[in-house]
Structures are given as C-alpha cells and as structure tokens.
N, C-alpha and C positions, 0 to 999 in steps of 0.2 A: 212709674213704679218698675225696680227692677224685675225682669223676666228669669223664672227659673226655668231648667229642663223639665218639663212636664213628664216625660217619658222617665223619669227616675221612679215616678209612682206606678210600678208595674202592677198593683195590684186594685188600681182604679177602674173605673168602667171606662168606656172608650171617650163619651161625652164628657164626662167631669175631667178626664185628662186633657182635653181639647181646651174646654172653656173653665181653667182652674181658676183665672186671675181675679174674677169678681165675686159678688155677692149672689148675683143671679143665677138661680141653678140652671144648668145647660139643658135639662129636658124643656125648661120655660122657654129659653131663648129659641130653641129648634122646633118648639110645638109644631110652629104653622110652615115650617119649612117642608117643600114636598120631597116624598121620598120616593127614590128609585132604585130598582135593583137590578145588577149587570150581571150577564153571565160569563164565563171565562171566555176572554179573548174580545169581549164586546166594548165599543169607544164609548168613552162617558163624553168627551167633544174632543172635535178635529182642530188641528192647526189652522190658522186663517178663518175660524168659526169668529161669530162675535162674542166679544168677552164682555158680558152682562150678568155674570152669576158667580156665587160663592159655593163650594160643596164642602161638606164633612164627610169623611169617609168612618161609618159606625162599625162596618165589620168588613172583612175582607184585605183587599191589596191592589192598589193601581201603579201601574208603570206610566212614567213620563218618557215619550218618545218624540224624538226630534231627529228627522231625515233618516228613519228606520232604525233609529241607535237609542238605546235605553240609555237616558243620562240621569234618571234618579226613580225613586218610588215613593207612594203613599201610604202610610201605614194606618190600621184602623187607629181613631183618635185625633187625626191629623186632617187639618185644612188642605183643600187645593183650590187654585184660581185667586187667591188672596192678593197676588201681584195685579190684578186687573178689576176685580171685583170692586173695589171702594174709589178708583178713579178712573174716570173713563178712558179706554185706550180703543183702537180700532179692531184689533184681532188678537186670539189666541196665537201665542208664540209656540205651542207645543201641543200634540195629540194625548190624551190620557186613556190608557187602555186597563182594563182587568185583567189581572194576573189570575185572579181565581174567582169564585162566585162571591160578589162585592154590593155590599148596601151604601148609598149614599143619601144624604139630606142635604137640599139645595134651596138657597136662598136667592133670588134675584137682587139687581143692584137697587131697583125699586121699593123691594122691602128694607133694604139696608138704608137708604135714604131716608125712609119712613121713621125708622129708627132714630136716626141722626136729628132729623126735624122735631121730632117729640122729646127731644134730650134724654132719651132713655139712657140708662148706665150700660144696658147692654150693649151697646153701639161702642164704648170705648173699650168694654172686655173684649169685643170682637176683634177691634183694632190692634189691642194689645196681643191677643192670640195670633192675627195674623202677621204682625210684626215678628213673633219669634220665629213664625213657621219660616218667614222669609229670609229671616238672619241666619237659621239652620241650613237652608237653601243656598245663599251665597257663601257661606263657610266651607260647604261641600265644595262646590263649583271653582273655589278658590283653590282650594286642596287638589282639586283635579287637574286643574289649569297648571298648577305646580308641577305635578307630576307628569305632564305630557310635555311641559315645555322645556326646551334645553337651557336657554339661558347664557347669550352669547356675550354678555357684558359682566364685569364683576360686580360684586354686591357694593352698593353705596357707600360712600365714606359719610359718617354722621358728622354734619356742620350744626352744631347747636347754636341758636342764636344766644347772644348775650341776656341776662334777666332786663326786663323791660323797666325803666324808673314809673313810678305811679302817675298816671294821668292827672293833668290840672283839672280843673271845672271845666275850662272851655273846651278841652281836648276831650272830656266825657261827653260834651253836650254836641259836638261835630262828630265824635264818633256815633254817638246814637242816631243822629241825623241819616248819616252814612249808612248804618245798619238798617235803617227803615227802607232807604233806598234799594238797597242789595235784597230786602226781603221782596219788596214789590216786584222782583223781575221772578219770581217763582209761580208756576201757574198757580200753584194751592192757593196762595195769597196775592193773586192778581186784582181780586174785586175785594179785598179785606180793607175795613175802614181804618183810619189813620190811629184811631185808639188801639185797636188790635194791633197793629204794626208796632206801635210803642211801646205796650206791654211785652210783646214779644222780644223786641230789641232789648228791653231792658234784662231780659235773661241772658243775655251774651255779651261774653267780654270780646274785645278786640285784640287782634295780635297782628304783626308786623314780619315778614321774612325776607331777609335779602335773597338775590339769587343763589341756588347752591345749599342755603341752610335747610336742615331737616325738621319737618314738623312732627313726626312720630315715626318710630323705629319696630320694624316686626319682632314679634317676640316679645317686647316689654310691655307692662301692665298700663292698661289705660283705662280711664272711664268718661270720657268725653268725646263728642262728635264736633269735627268741623264743616263749617259753611264756607265756600271760595266767596269773597266778597269781590276780589279783582287777582288778575293775573293767571299764572298757569301753573299747576301742581303736577307732578309726574308720580304715579304709582308704581312702585317697583316690589315685585314680588320675588322674594328669594327661593331658587328652585335646587339650591344644594346649600355647602356651608360656605361656598366661595362665589357663586354666582347669582345673578338674579336675572329678571325678565322684566320690562315693561308692561304691564297690565293695564294701564289706561293712562291719558291724560285729562285731568280737570280744570275747568274753567268756571267763570262766573255762575253761581247758582248750583254747583255740583256739593254735593256733600260727603264726607268720608270719615269714617272712625266708627260707624253705627254699630258695628259687631261688638266692639269691646263695650259700648255704652248698652247694648241691648241684651247680651249674653254674659256681660261680665269674664269677658276671654281675652287674653292677650291680645296686643294689635296683630291683625292679619297681614299687613304691609308695611312697606318703608315708604313715606311720603317726602318728596323733595320739592323744594321750589325750582322751577324752572325759570322762573323771571321774579322780579319782584312782586311779592305778594301780600295781599290784605286777606286775612282769614277772621270770621266769627267762630266762637266756641261756646257752647252749652256742655256745661258737664252734669253729672250725675244728679246732683242734690237739685238743681234747677228743673231737670227731666223729670225726677219723681214727684215734683211740686206742681206741676203743670196739670190742669183738670179743666173739666166744663168746655166751653168751646175751643180757649185757647190750646187745652191739651189735645182736642179732637185735631185742631188745625195741626200742631207739631207734630203729631203721629201721623197725620196724611202726609206731610211733607217728607217724613222718613220713609213710608211706604212708597213713594214715589223716588226717593234715592235708591232703595233697595231693588226697586223692578229696575231701574236705569242699569245698576250694578248687574243683576244677573242676565239682563239683555245682553249688557256687552261681553259677560262670560261666555254665556252659551254661546256668540257668536265666534267668540277665540275659540271654544272648545269643539265646536263644529269644524274648525279648520284643521285644530291639532288632531282630532279623532279622524278626520280623514286621510291628513297625514300618516298616523299611525296604522290606518286600514291599508294604504297604499304599500307602506314598507313592508307589512306582514304578507300582503299578497304576493310582493317581490320575491320573498325569499321562503314561503310556504306553500306547498300545492295543498290547500284545503280551500273548500269550497267559501265564496263570502259569506252565505247564508249563517254558516255556524259562527262565524266571527259577528256578524252584523246582528243576529238576532238574540244571541245571549241565551244564556240558561233561565232566564226571568221571563220569557213570552212563551206562552204556551202554544204548542203546535196544534194546528187546525183540523183537528179529527173529531167527529161528533159522533159517527156511527158506533153504536157499542159493540158490534161484531169486528169491524176493523180494529177498534181499541184492543180487544182480546186478540186479534191477530199479532197487532204489534207487540203487546206484552209476551205473548209467546214466543217471538223471533227475537227478542231482547232476550230472555232466558236462555235459549238455545246458545246465543253468543258469549253470555256470561260464562255459560257452562264450558266453552270450547276455550275460554280464556283461564278457566278455574287452573288446570294443572301447570299452568306457567307461572304461578305465583310462587313468589319469595315470602315466605314466613317465618315468624320468630320460632323459635324451640318452643315446644309444650303448646301448641296452637290447639291440640286436641282434636274430635273428632271433624271439625270444620276444614282440616287440612287435607282431609280425603274426600269428603262428601260435604260440599258447601250447605250451610243452611240459609234460610230467606233472607236473613239479616248480613250474610256476608256481602252481598252485593246491593243492599237496599238504598244506599247514597248515591250508587252508581247507573241503578237502571232508569231513573227518568233521564239521563243524558242519552244514554243509548236508546231508549223510546224516541227522543226527540229527533236523533239522527236517522232513524229508520221512518219515521214519520216525514221527513225531508227527502228521503231516499239517498242519504250520502252515506259516506265511507264513516265508520267509526273512528273518531280521532283521539289518540292518545298521545299525551305529553310526556317528555322523559328528561328531566335535568341529569345529563350524564355527558360523558366523553369530554372531560376538561383538559388533561394532558398528563403525559406519563409521569410518575413520581419522580422526584430528583434522587431517589434510592436507588441507584443501579447496583449496587453492590448485593443487597440483600432481596429487592422485588422485583424490578424488570430490567429487561435488555436494553434499553435504549431509550431515545426520547420521541420516537417515531412509533405510531400504530404498526401492531404487527398481528401476528396469528391471533394473539388474544383479543384484539379487537375484531379482528375478520370473524373468529367463531361467536362472538357476541352479536355481533349486526347480521349475521346469517340466520342467528337463533331469533331474532327479533322478527326478520322476514318470516319465517316460520310460524311465528305467532300470528301475523296478518294472514299467512296463508291458510290458517286453522280456521280463522274466521269467517274467510271468505268461502271454504267448505260449507258454511251454514248459512252464509248471508252475502248475496251475489256483489253488492257493492263493495265488500270487504272491508279493510281497514286501514288506517296509516297510522305512523308512528313519527312525531316530530322531537327529535333528540335536541334539546334545548341546552347547547353546552354551557356549563356554569364555571368553565376554566377562569374567564377573564372577571368573574365574580371574587374571587378570592386569591388570585394568582400572587399577589403579593404576600398573602399571608402562608400559602405552601412553598413559596422559594422556586416559584416556577416563574420566568421573565415572561413578558408579553408578547415576545419575539416567538418564542418556543410555542405559546398558546396557538398564535397564528397559524404558524407551521404545522401544528400537530391536526388544526381545526381543517386546513387545506388537504391535508393528507386522508383524513376520514372521508370528506366528500368525493376524493379521488377512489376511496376505496369502495365508497357506495356505488359511484358510476362502474367501475370497474367490474363489482361483483354484480352488476345488473339488479339490484334491490329497488325494485319499482315502488316499493310501499314507504319508504323511509327517508325522510328529508332533516335539514338541520336549521337550527335558529341560534344565533347569539345576542348576546346583550347588545354587540355595536350594531345589529342591524334595527336598533329603535332610534338610532342617533346618526345625525350627518356630521358630527365633530368627530375627532378621533382621540380625545383625550380620555385615555383609559382611567386613569386617576379621577377625573372629574365624572365619568359615567359610575364608576363604585361609589364614588361621594353622594350622586344623586341616588343612587338605588337605596343607599343606608339612610339618608336623610327621609325618604318619603315613603320606602315601605319597610324598613327596621324598626324594631321595637327598642324602647330604653335600655342600656345594658343591664342595669340595676336589676328591670324586671327580668330578663334573661337570667341572670346570676339566679334570681329565686327561684325560677323554673327548674334550672339544673340540679338543684339541691338534691332531687329524689326522683324515681320512677324512670319512665322512659327516656326523659331529657335527661338525667344523670349518666344514663348509659351511652346515650349518644355523645354526650362531652368527652367521657372516658374512651369512648372508640376514635373519635376525632383525635383527642390528646395522644392517644397512644401511635394513630400514625403520623402525627407532627413530630413526635419524639423520634421515631424510629428514622425518621426521612433526615430530621436536622442534624441528627448525630452522624450520617453518613456526608452531610453537605457541610457542617462545620464540625470537623473533630476534634478542633484546637480548644472548644468550648468545656466546660465541666459539664457532667451530667446534670447537676442540681440546676444550673443556671439553664441549660436547656429545658428542661423538666417545667421551670417557672415560667420562661418565655412561651413554650407550647401551650400552657395553661390558659394565658392570656388570648393568645391567635386562636386557640380552640374557640373561645367566646364567639372571638371576630367571625369565625367560618361558620358557626351556627347561625349567627345573626345575619349575615350577608346570605346564606343559604336560604332562611326562612324569609329574607327580602325578595329573594329571586324567585320564590315561588309563590309569593303574592302577585308579584309582578307579571308571571306567566300565566296566573289563573286569571289577571284582568285581561291579559291579551286574548286567552282561549277560553272565555267562559264556559262554553257548551264542551269542552274536551275533557276526557277522563283522565285524572292524573296518575302517571307511574312513578316508583322509586325503586333506585338501585338498591336500597336500604330494605331487609326484611321487614314486614309489618305484620301487626295481629289481622286475624281474619275480617274483622269489621271495622276496618281503619279508613278514613277519608282517601288515603293513597293506596294505592295496589301495588304491592311488593312485585317486582318482574325478576323473574330468572334471566339470566345471560349465557347461559349454558351451565355445565356442571361446574362446581368449585369446592376446594378442601373446606374451605369455611364458609359461613355466610356472609361474612361482612368481605371477602376479597372481591375485587374488579378487575377488568382487564388492564385497568391503567396503575393498578398495584399489584399486578402480577404478571405471569406469563402463562402461556399456553403449553401443556404436554399431552403429549399422545401416548394413551396408555391401551390394553388390551379392551377395555369397557370403552374407550373412544377418548374425546377430549375433556382435559380437566383443568381449571385454574388453578393454580400452585404459586407460591414466591419463588424467585429465581433459586433463591440458596437451598428451598426443598428440593427443587428439579435437580440440582447440584448436588445435593448428598443423597439422592436416590440414585445417582450414576446416570443420570438420562444423557443422551447425546443432544447436542446443541446443533441446530439446523439454520443455513443461512440461506435466505433468499434474496435475489437482486444486491448481494453482497453484503445485507445487512442480516444481525440475527434476527431470526423469525420465531422460533420455538423451539419444544423439547420433543426428543422420542424416548420413549423407555425402552431400555434393551431387549431384544427380542421381537419388538413391534415394529410393522412396518409403518412409514410414513406415508399415509394415505394421499399428502400433497406435497410431494419433495420438491427440494428446489430444483430449477432446470440445470441440464447438464451445463457445466462452463463451456460457453461459445469459444472464449479464445482466451482460456484460462493460462496465464504463465506458469511454465510448468516447473523453473529451476530458479534458482538464486539469483542468476543474472538475466533473468527475463524482465526485470525493470528498465533495463537499458534503452531499448526501444523509444519509451517515454521520455527517457532522460535527454537522448539525443536529439528526439523532437524538439525539446522545449531549449536545449541550450546549443543544437547544431551537433552533426554527426563530427565536426572537424574539431571539436573543443572549445572553450572559451579562449578569446583574445582580449588582450587589455587595450581596447582602443574604443572611442564613440562609434566608428563605423560599424563595429561589430554588434554594438547595442543597438544601432538603428536599425541594423537588419532584422535584431529579434524583436523588435517592438511589435510590431503586427501579429506574430505568433501570441505575445505577451498580454495586449491590451486592447487592440483593434478589433472591431467587430467586422469581421470578414466572413461572408456566408461560405466561400468556397472552403476556407482554412478551417472554420467551424465544421464543417461537413465531412472534412477529411480527419480531423481529429474525433469527431463522434464515431465514425466508421471503425478507427483502429484502435480507439482506447475505452470508449463508454461502455464496450462490452464487458471491459475488465471490472468495471464497477460491480456487475451482476455475478462475477464469477470468481471473485477473491476468495479463498479460504483462510482459515486460521494459519495453515502450515505455509501458504504462501506469504501471508504477511509475515510471518516471522522470518522467513527467509529474505524479506526484501531489508529488513531491520539490521541484518547483520552486518551492513556497510555504509557508511555515511551517506554514498550518492544512491543507495537503494532506499535508505529510510527516506531521504529528500523527495526521492520520487515517490513513495506512497504518499506523503503528503500532499504532492501535486496531484496525484492520482483522486483524491477524494476533495481536495480543496479548489484546484485551477481547472481540470478537466468538466467538472460539471458546468463551471461559468461559462465555458465556451461551447461544449455540445449541447446544452439546455438553455442557451441565450434566449434572455427576455420571457422566461417562463419559472413558474415556481420551484421546477426541479433544479436551478441553481443553486438553491439554498436549502434542499434536502438533507444533504451530507455534511453540512458544516459542522454540525456537532462532532462528528469523526474526525474531520480535519483538524480540529483544534485538540481534541484528545492527544492525536498522533504529535501534532508541533508542540504539545505540554511535554510529551514523553521524551521527544527528540531533544529538546532544551534541557529537561534534568539531566539525561544522558551525555551533555555536554559536546552532541554532534554538530552544531553551530559554530563552535571552535575547531573542528576538523573538517569544515569547508571553506571555501574562500568566501570573501563578503557578498559577492555577486550572488553564490549560492544558497548561503546561510540568510538573505534577504527574504528568501521565498518562505522560511519556517515563521516568520512573522506575519505573514499573510493572513492565515487563519485567524490569528487575534484581532487583525485589523478589520476583518471582517464580521467580526462577534459584536453585537451591539450592547454593550457593556461598558463604563468608564475603566474599570480595572484591567480588560483585557487591552484596551486603546493605550493605557499607558504603558503594558507591556510592548505593543507595537512600536510605539513613538519612540522608548527609549532604545528597543533593540535596534530597529532601524538606523538610528542615530549613531548606535555604536557600529554599526556595518560601516556606516558612513565615514567615521574616524579611521578605520582600518583598510577601505577599498584601495584599489590601484588607482592610478592616475586617469587610465583610461574611461574609469567609469565613475568619475567625480561628478561629472554632469548628471547623469542619471540619477546619483543619491541626492543630489541636490534636489532635483524633483521629488525623488522618493520621501525624502523628510518632511515636503510640503503637504504631500499628498497624507502620508500618516496623521499630520498634525490635521489636516479638514476632517478626515474621518472622527479624529477625536472630538473636533469642535462641533461636528454634527450631532455626536451621540450626546455630549455635554447640553446641548441647545435643545434637540427635540427626544432624546432617550431611544431614537431609532435611526435608521437611515429612510429619508423621504424618497431618495431614488428607487427604492422598492415598492412604493406605494401603489404604484399604478399596474406592476406585475404582480403584486399581493391580493390586489383587488380591494384595497384599503383606501377610503378617502382621503386626501391631505386637508390639512387646516390652512387657512389664510396665511399664517406665518412660512408654513412649509411651500407653499405654492409661490411665495416671494422667495423663498431661498433658491429654491429651483430655478427661477428665471435668472438668477445672477450667474453669470458665466462662471464666476470664479468658484462656484459650489460644485462643478461639475467634477467627479472623479471616478 
C-alpha cells in the first residue's frame, strides 16, 4: 500500500501515529513490548551494540549521534532501530540518546520473528511503518548530503532510451528465468523456493539501458522501484541547478527509486547507466497488491535496500561533516564543543544548585547585552526593562555555553561591502571610520559580557557580501578587497573577540556564482512563497526597505535608466536579496547551532534574532556600509554622506583616503596623522614623474625604453624599497588641495594616476596592499580621459592612463584598456613601436583572462583565495604571464 506521512495527523496519539497503516490497534501490537524510561542525556543504545531490537518513542525525543555529531532526531510516535531490527546485522551504526525525559517501548527481534511466523497481520503493519521511517531518514540524509557536497561535475545530460518493442513469448520466458536468477542473489531470497521466486519475478518488468542512458531524473515524478539485474548504475545527486555529485554506484542486487515508490515523492536522484545494464522494475500497482508471505519478503527486500542506502549516505555524511568542521575551525576561533554538540544535546548538569547558578549567570549576561539591542520603534517598556520573554529563546544557548565553560558565541551577518552609491551614502569602496566605530562597539559588547562572565563572548561576523553581490551591483573583486580590509582593521585595532566568516570558507572551489546557486537551491524558499509572505507585516516592511536601498544605489550607478525601469528592476532584485539573505541565515544557523543570532536590523523585543547596535545612527536602518561616520559634540554617529555635506561637516582623510566627517567646532579625537612627506605645491609631482620617466626626459629610442623597464615592470627589491621610501608616504599625505593642484597640468594629472595605480604595485608588491587603491586610480584615469589629458601627452605617457582600466577586473574596463593602448600604439614614435607591440599584446591578455575567469588568477595567492583547476592550468602556461 502507499504510505502516507503519518505526522500530518497531529491530533492523533503517538502510538496511533506510528502504527496507522493496518487494522490492528497500536496499543494491542505494543502491549507486550518492554517499556523503558530514559532521563535527559541517557543513552538507549550505543554504536556497535548488537542490533537486536526495535523501539517506539511514546513520549519525549531522541537524538541520533554519529561520531559525536547529531545526525537526526526521533520524535514521539516514531520508530528507531528499524534499519536492523527486521534483518540480522552485526551492530548498531549510531548511538541514540535522550534529549529530554523520554519513554520508549522495545520489541526484540525474537518477538518480531514470532509475529512473522504466526502470520500476524501486525508484522506487515510494522514493516510498512518501518519502511516509511527509513524512507524519511534516507530522504533527509540525501538532502543533507546535497547541502554539504560541492559537486565538481556538471549535472548529467539526460539520454532517455527509445521505447522498447513488446517482448515475444520466448523473450518473456527468458526474462522471467533471468529475473529468478537475479532475485536469488539477494540475501533475503537466498533460501526462497522456486514458486516464491517465480511469483515475485512475475510482478517485475524487464528493462535494458545502453551505457550513458538515463534510468530516472531527479525531480521528475515516479512511482516505481528498480532492481539492478546486471551492469553498473551511477547515482547522481544534484547539488545546485548546474552541478551534481556522484552519491553511489549500484551493481547487481542493488535497488534504487524506493523513495518515490514509498513516499509518493519526486525522484531524489538522477540514475545513469555506467555500462550496458539490465534492470527489473516494480511499479506501485504491483507493490500495493503484494501481501502475505510474498508481501513480507518484498518489504524486507526494501528494508535491506534502504538500510544499505542510509549506511552509505551516513558514511559520506561523516566525511563531509568532518570537512565542514575542519573548515570552520580554520576560520573561526570557537571551541569545537559548540559546533559538535549542537543545541540539541543537553549539557551534563544534574545538581539543582549548580543549575540555579547557571541560570542566574545567564540572566546577568543577557542583562549586560540588553542595552546594546537595536529595537524597532514602539517596542514598549521592554526597550528599557527587558521582560522574561525578551530572552526566553536565547537563554538555553547561553546556559549551555556556561555549562561548558565556553565564551558566549554570537553570529552576525554583516559587513558585506560598501554601497556603490558614493554620491549620497558612502565615501569610497574600502572600510573607513564608520566600520571602525562599529567594530569597536562590538568589542565593547564582548567586554561588557566579560565583566559579568569571565570566559566573555565572541562575535563572528558572517560577511554576506558574497551572497548577493550581483544583486546589489558590487563586484566579487570589491567584496574580496573589502573583506581583507575588514580583517586587517580587526587586527590593527586589536579586537581580540571578533573574527570573520565568509561563504567561500565552506567551499574549496572559487566559483562564486556556483556558491550562490548552491545556497539558493538548498537553503532558499520558493520565490512564490516569499512573494506571498511579503504582502504584509514585517516582511513587507523589510521588502520596502531593501527596495529603497537598491533604488537609491542603482540611480547612482545606472543614471541613464529611467526611474520607472529602475524601480521595477529593483523590486525583483529585492526579492532575490531577501531570499538569499534568509538562505544564508539558515546556512550559518546550521554551521553554528549553539550560537546566538544577532541582526543589524532592528527587531521586536521577543524575536528569534537579537537586533544589535553598531554605534549611534541617525536612522534605525543605516549601517556603516550604507553611510559614513560623523563626529559631533555627542560623539560618533552614522549618517549618509549627503547629510554630512549638507551639515557643513569637514571631511577628514586618513592614509590618503576619505575616512570620516567632523562637525564644525568639534575636535577630531582620532585625527589623520600629519603628512610625513606631503607635496606642498603644484610642481611637487615632478619627483615622481622624473622617477618614472627619468630626470633627462623621454627619448625616442628602444635603448631608453629598455632602461626604464626595470622601474616599470621588474620585481627589484632594491628599487621597490627606494620607491616605497620616497613616494609611498605620499599616499597617506595627499589632501584635496594637493590633488587639485596636481590636476592643473597634464603631467601632474598623469603623476597623480601613477601615484595611486603604480606606486602601490611596486611599494607593496606581493601583498593585498597592491590593490587597495585601485578604485582611486581608476576614478582619476576616467576623469583624465574625460578631460582629454591623454591627447595632451605623448603616446608613451598617455599609455599609463589606461593601466588602471587594465587592472580593473571587468569586461567594459578591459575594452577601454585594449582600445586605448591600441590607439596610442597607432600614434607612438618610431623608437617606441616595439614596446607598444608588447603593450597591445599584454592588454589583450588581461582582457582574455577576465573574459575566461571573471578575475585575475595571478592575484589568487596574494589575496588568499584558492584557484580552480582551470586557473592553475592557465597559470602554468608561460604565455599567461603578465
């Protein structure tokens, strides 16, 4: 019979939920089963125990633990041990432990065999219940496997075999004989008589597949199960919309497709013939019609198949769970106990006095956290004096950390990248004082908790920039640069209780689009369901807020589009941002099950997330990456850049970059350092120009070019050190007045571009500092071209105005570089033609790299990002060097 999901009947008693399929009352079936009561933390049985019993949970909840990791739960009304109780196996594959006070009823294998021998209908009823429980667990294991696997191969192409002609009587007879031989190989049927085998074979139909043909496709509807008679089948599990991973290889005697048959669900995997194959198929009609001894044998075959499936899946899951744990340990400074125990295994405290002390300590910690909450307006008295419900959802996790003697661990999805709207919101693309103020504030939160709890607290910033960079019009290269700068800022400020985590930390491949696809497929919700949720309430407010952010930013980035078109596009992108943001929340909750979730957005006092302040802000929605820091008489506040300008605040530079604003009459408590080598006058650019082109001026000869090449392109430590000493300090000392002065002459403007584009490449060679000022160099180069500065310079001088475009990882800037360098080659002097021949080739190679990879693989090592196999192959090619 087709199994239904018993848990839909929430009003039924647990026993009736568990054993609903037949006519025998559940209480009658379990009347003679032994009852056992487990206290919290007590183990029902251990991995490697003899597997000789079946248990039914009547009250409470059990956790299934493999290698200290919780891999599943058994709720009241569910069976446990069904994978082994009906068929002899050597040992348990997992430990089962009570999460809370739990009662179970236990039947030994001997009691089950007695039911079978007596022909009791209850035995088949129990078989069907066990099949559903196993099928549910296999489905859950397969979904978990797909979430953890990366999938290094493309999804299989579907090659469906043509319809087979109707078999002749002789072919049917031979097929029946072959089916009997195949069934005889199965352990359950090893001792079956010929009549039983013939009867069962008569319910099966024969099917052949050529190598490469598809047996079934993941996601399609199916209502049959297949038995491999001969050959090898590969089970491909989709891990994204474009990628798959091989979950198993099946040979003679294996079964596949049982979930679709038993649960009525879509196919859970794509199955492809690895060789010429012969399979036997049992459809739902014949499955439902099987009863008595034949029905028992068939269902026992399915139990063996599902048991093998879940054993294989658990082995794969252990490897993938260990891989994820290793990746998390590498990037996050959190004790492994928090990650491995999860929030579902109770902490081992029994003494009432100790439990009361833990609860009191947890209350003190949460009271220390309360003033830092970011709450929605009209939060009532809870905004001032938290009520017991304010932290009710979070207190168990705090108590668990205290019981383990660990810091309180918070996760905060935040610090994605600067908004692209530099006219209205932010000062630049790199973190500035706004981020610094926010990070220092988060450290203060940890310090306040340490004042009442010695182990203190930790905040892991889970950067969500990679999650929706394509939707917010910020490139992945900018995300990477911003992230590295945040990490540098944390180290520079000595923030000992803050670390970072990124989406790519869970992957070994560097296909960011693939990561986003994987996240949406496995952790996202259907878009139509999200649209419905966003029609009212909090979700509607969130949608409108994100839509407003996107609209403001897109107006600045794409000014040629109409406001109506931008508004419509941003509406759709806003749904995408929410979908992926929610998906990322689910992912990090899975990675950090014992951690408290913080949110940059204001929350209600009793929410599952704790809204956290990042310092004072003009509005409850503004963040450091959508605003700038302004120093007022009251202290630091976050505002939009346009607001600071309108208020007449003074812009302050640090390290040569815009940092923050200071209101008139207010002292800057963290002023920019005095210029160490600030060029004081309009002609101060000349030393840099002379360093680059030579004090004697440009010569029309190849010999002159050859003499300049070491300064321009060669890695010479001595030359780098000299340039770093003479000109790198200028990067930290430039002021708006000096910049404007340099722009007054063509060669001064050129020297300004050289300062921000070329000097960092030599002064900070082989470090991320090579690239942190690229955006400034690019803006200056754009301005120079717009003013026609290239036409006022010689070709060899104008060439350097196109290098910032060449260094920027985007197809449109690469085309400007290629076309601009080619244009200079057309007008260069005779002595520089050889140089421009190479320069044109180099521009085209940069363009080719971006078209192939979307980034420069040469920077992977410097930026600490892994290379793909194709990138490694590319880097080994001598022709790829530039």
